[in-house]
Legacy VTK file of the C-alpha trace (Angstrom):
# vtk DataFile Version 3.0
C-alpha trace
ASCII
DATASET POLYDATA
POINTS 279 float
104.289 62.905 174.610
104.886 64.318 171.154
108.650 63.963 171.616
108.294 60.314 172.649
106.200 59.591 169.575
108.810 61.230 167.353
111.583 59.189 168.960
109.624 55.999 168.302
109.179 56.933 164.643
112.892 57.713 164.233
113.839 54.481 165.981
111.462 52.519 163.745
112.942 54.094 160.607
116.504 53.350 161.725
115.616 49.742 162.550
113.850 49.340 159.182
116.906 50.690 157.335
119.240 48.318 159.223
116.977 45.347 158.474
116.820 46.272 154.775
120.614 46.573 154.591
120.953 43.135 156.171
118.334 41.480 153.947
119.355 43.184 150.694
122.367 40.944 149.812
120.286 37.764 150.268
117.399 39.226 148.278
119.724 40.291 145.459
121.416 36.884 145.306
118.040 35.122 145.202
116.722 37.248 142.319
120.005 37.123 140.396
120.067 33.319 140.561
117.137 33.315 138.092
118.826 35.667 135.609
120.683 34.699 132.428
124.379 35.508 132.399
123.894 38.674 130.294
121.465 40.149 132.820
123.721 39.229 135.728
126.664 41.017 134.146
124.661 44.032 132.983
123.154 44.824 136.416
120.622 47.039 134.677
117.533 45.826 136.517
116.827 44.218 139.831
114.099 41.844 138.662
115.008 39.286 135.969
113.528 40.188 132.564
113.825 36.633 131.273
113.640 34.337 134.327
115.355 31.012 133.845
116.136 27.859 135.812
119.214 27.149 133.728
121.549 28.108 136.582
119.927 25.558 138.897
119.871 22.882 136.197
123.576 23.407 135.543
124.290 23.314 139.252
122.351 20.129 139.997
122.621 18.078 136.813
125.909 19.060 135.141
128.011 16.701 137.249
131.672 15.877 136.692
134.244 13.856 138.665
135.455 17.186 140.094
132.093 18.870 140.609
129.016 17.184 142.061
127.048 19.808 143.975
124.213 17.518 145.195
126.911 15.294 146.676
128.509 18.352 148.317
125.190 19.301 149.911
124.710 15.728 151.123
128.176 15.792 152.694
127.342 19.038 154.488
124.065 17.568 155.711
125.763 14.466 157.128
128.547 16.437 158.816
126.197 19.093 160.228
123.684 16.526 161.523
126.334 14.410 163.258
127.946 17.567 164.643
124.595 18.614 166.084
124.082 15.241 167.750
127.591 15.179 169.237
127.408 18.800 170.390
124.043 18.384 172.116
125.228 15.195 173.831
128.421 16.842 175.112
126.889 20.219 175.962
123.823 18.852 177.750
125.891 16.612 180.042
128.457 19.345 180.692
125.843 22.033 181.303
123.861 19.812 183.664
126.998 19.009 185.637
127.916 22.685 185.937
124.377 23.663 186.876
124.016 21.066 189.626
127.563 21.226 191.024
128.346 24.372 193.032
132.108 23.868 192.788
132.027 23.604 189.003
129.633 26.543 188.755
131.912 28.813 190.766
135.140 27.356 189.403
137.431 28.160 186.523
135.614 25.924 184.030
132.335 27.840 184.058
133.994 31.262 184.235
136.270 30.658 181.264
133.845 28.548 179.247
133.691 31.081 176.413
137.397 31.939 176.507
137.895 29.852 173.366
136.020 32.418 171.279
138.432 35.199 172.259
141.169 33.734 170.079
140.965 33.511 166.266
140.343 29.929 165.181
142.854 30.287 162.346
145.649 29.597 164.851
144.300 26.046 165.207
144.604 25.126 161.532
148.194 23.873 161.455
148.107 21.979 164.797
144.814 20.298 163.916
146.086 19.391 160.459
149.156 17.699 161.962
147.111 15.917 164.647
144.560 14.483 162.223
147.258 13.547 159.722
149.080 11.654 162.493
145.838 9.893 163.471
145.083 9.002 159.820
141.915 11.127 159.986
142.959 13.624 157.337
140.433 13.862 154.492
137.830 12.256 156.723
134.422 13.501 157.868
135.272 12.478 161.429
137.926 15.190 161.663
135.434 17.904 160.706
132.807 16.561 163.100
135.331 16.614 165.953
136.448 20.163 165.149
132.939 21.560 164.707
131.702 19.869 167.878
134.648 21.239 169.831
134.000 24.747 168.529
130.255 24.704 169.196
130.179 22.797 172.509
131.467 25.592 174.825
128.834 28.078 173.683
126.077 25.464 173.752
127.164 24.427 177.250
126.930 28.027 178.433
123.550 28.342 176.749
122.116 25.173 178.259
123.417 25.904 181.753
120.896 28.718 182.131
118.058 26.366 181.134
119.078 23.749 183.668
119.379 26.461 186.332
115.708 27.348 185.774
114.526 23.754 186.261
113.480 23.275 189.912
115.540 20.671 191.721
112.428 19.584 193.605
111.316 17.732 190.484
114.504 15.694 190.444
114.283 15.015 194.161
110.718 13.776 193.747
111.801 11.452 190.946
114.645 10.177 193.116
112.234 9.427 195.968
110.056 7.477 193.531
113.049 5.295 192.693
114.296 6.890 189.469
118.043 6.804 188.905
120.074 9.919 188.140
120.440 8.900 184.509
116.738 8.173 184.126
115.837 11.499 185.750
118.190 13.370 183.466
116.922 11.714 180.263
113.206 11.472 181.041
112.596 14.614 183.081
115.379 17.196 182.816
116.039 17.024 179.067
112.345 17.349 178.038
111.995 20.392 180.324
115.079 21.920 178.694
113.790 21.210 175.160
113.805 24.903 174.067
117.468 25.139 175.045
118.307 21.925 173.214
116.597 23.250 170.096
118.537 26.515 170.309
121.834 24.718 170.874
121.112 22.285 168.054
120.299 25.109 165.651
123.497 26.934 166.551
125.709 23.873 166.098
124.036 22.874 162.815
124.326 26.345 161.280
127.931 26.657 162.454
128.913 23.392 160.790
126.798 23.947 157.676
128.458 27.183 156.587
132.031 26.605 157.786
134.683 26.891 155.081
138.171 27.318 156.554
138.619 23.993 158.390
136.909 22.082 155.592
139.358 23.585 153.094
142.367 22.457 155.129
141.150 19.045 156.341
139.373 17.794 153.186
141.151 17.168 149.895
139.048 14.613 147.959
136.623 16.105 145.452
133.709 13.876 146.422
134.186 14.644 150.128
133.879 18.390 149.765
131.165 20.262 151.635
128.725 22.771 150.171
130.891 25.876 150.778
133.895 24.115 149.216
131.725 23.132 146.270
130.795 26.762 145.666
134.478 27.633 145.378
134.787 25.343 142.341
132.695 27.815 140.327
135.229 30.598 140.851
138.382 29.933 138.824
141.345 32.275 138.461
140.305 33.631 135.062
136.572 32.923 134.903
133.685 32.867 137.373
130.479 30.978 136.594
128.165 33.563 138.118
124.884 31.793 137.386
125.610 28.454 139.101
127.535 30.298 141.827
124.498 32.414 142.730
122.163 29.405 142.513
124.480 27.423 144.776
124.570 30.296 147.257
120.770 30.190 147.448
120.765 26.442 148.087
123.406 26.882 150.796
121.369 29.614 152.514
117.993 27.895 152.163
118.434 25.225 154.889
119.631 27.893 157.319
116.429 29.898 156.840
114.239 26.795 156.911
115.794 25.674 160.182
116.133 29.033 161.887
112.793 30.685 161.104
110.494 28.028 162.668
112.581 27.872 165.845
113.646 31.508 166.116
111.468 31.902 169.202
113.298 29.071 170.959
116.624 30.525 169.903
115.785 33.940 171.378
114.448 32.268 174.504
117.721 30.398 174.795
119.661 33.674 174.927
117.267 35.437 177.288
116.888 32.517 179.705
120.245 33.239 181.265
119.675 36.972 181.373
116.876 36.834 183.959
117.469 35.055 187.224
114.625 34.236 189.542
LINES 1 280
279 0 1 2 3 4 5 6 7 8 9 10 11 12 13 14 15 16 17 18 19 20 21 22 23 24 25 26 27 28 29 30 31 32 33 34 35 36 37 38 39 40 41 42 43 44 45 46 47 48 49 50 51 52 53 54 55 56 57 58 59 60 61 62 63 64 65 66 67 68 69 70 71 72 73 74 75 76 77 78 79 80 81 82 83 84 85 86 87 88 89 90 91 92 93 94 95 96 97 98 99 100 101 102 103 104 105 106 107 108 109 110 111 112 113 114 115 116 117 118 119 120 121 122 123 124 125 126 127 128 129 130 131 132 133 134 135 136 137 138 139 140 141 142 143 144 145 146 147 148 149 150 151 152 153 154 155 156 157 158 159 160 161 162 163 164 165 166 167 168 169 170 171 172 173 174 175 176 177 178 179 180 181 182 183 184 185 186 187 188 189 190 191 192 193 194 195 196 197 198 199 200 201 202 203 204 205 206 207 208 209 210 211 212 213 214 215 216 217 218 219 220 221 222 223 224 225 226 227 228 229 230 231 232 233 234 235 236 237 238 239 240 241 242 243 244 245 246 247 248 249 250 251 252 253 254 255 256 257 258 259 260 261 262 263 264 265 266 267 268 269 270 271 272 273 274 275 276 277 278
């Protein structure tokens, strides 16, 4: 009994250390965003001695034709929101089809659904650039929405399949007997029952699109069409880095992720564990 208690204490300490190591960079960035430049460069203290909002004022109000960070955040919001809508629409239909069709469930599609994530996405940059340039979609939000939806949809489909598997088919059969069509049953009955999975899939697709940098760098060239991560890069020049606005911008980029993820973290965890336990 004593040994078990000791093991629990050691495990708790190890977990606490890991959590602190993971949280520390975000905590440091948040505190440093309120420091003047001299304190940022000195690194003498953790807490700001002379807290200031100058970094945020410069970030939000010092706009130029090349740099407009509020516009960058708005672009990210539009792209991420539309990506979430497209991904949920594609993934929910695909997952429902796989869940209710035995051939699809046992076939190649469901088995290799996550095969896309085995390969590095960097190999897609040049082909996608040429395709969108040929289609006159280069430097267009539509190209990013298509790419982000395509990258997030396979995982979200796999995630939602487990939710649809746990929905009894008797409910759908009862609705069919009452005269409901397949589409009506899917929209009015199945989707509400799979709401936790939809929330988890939506959170994943939104966060994926919100923080993506590589495809946005290649497919977007106009200054006013840049996303938040691309906007942050404008504060880091070859010979000089504007540390204050850069740290403040990093906080604003991270803030929506925390605001979205924390309230629905329970649904997100449930989305992963739903497929782990089969009844």
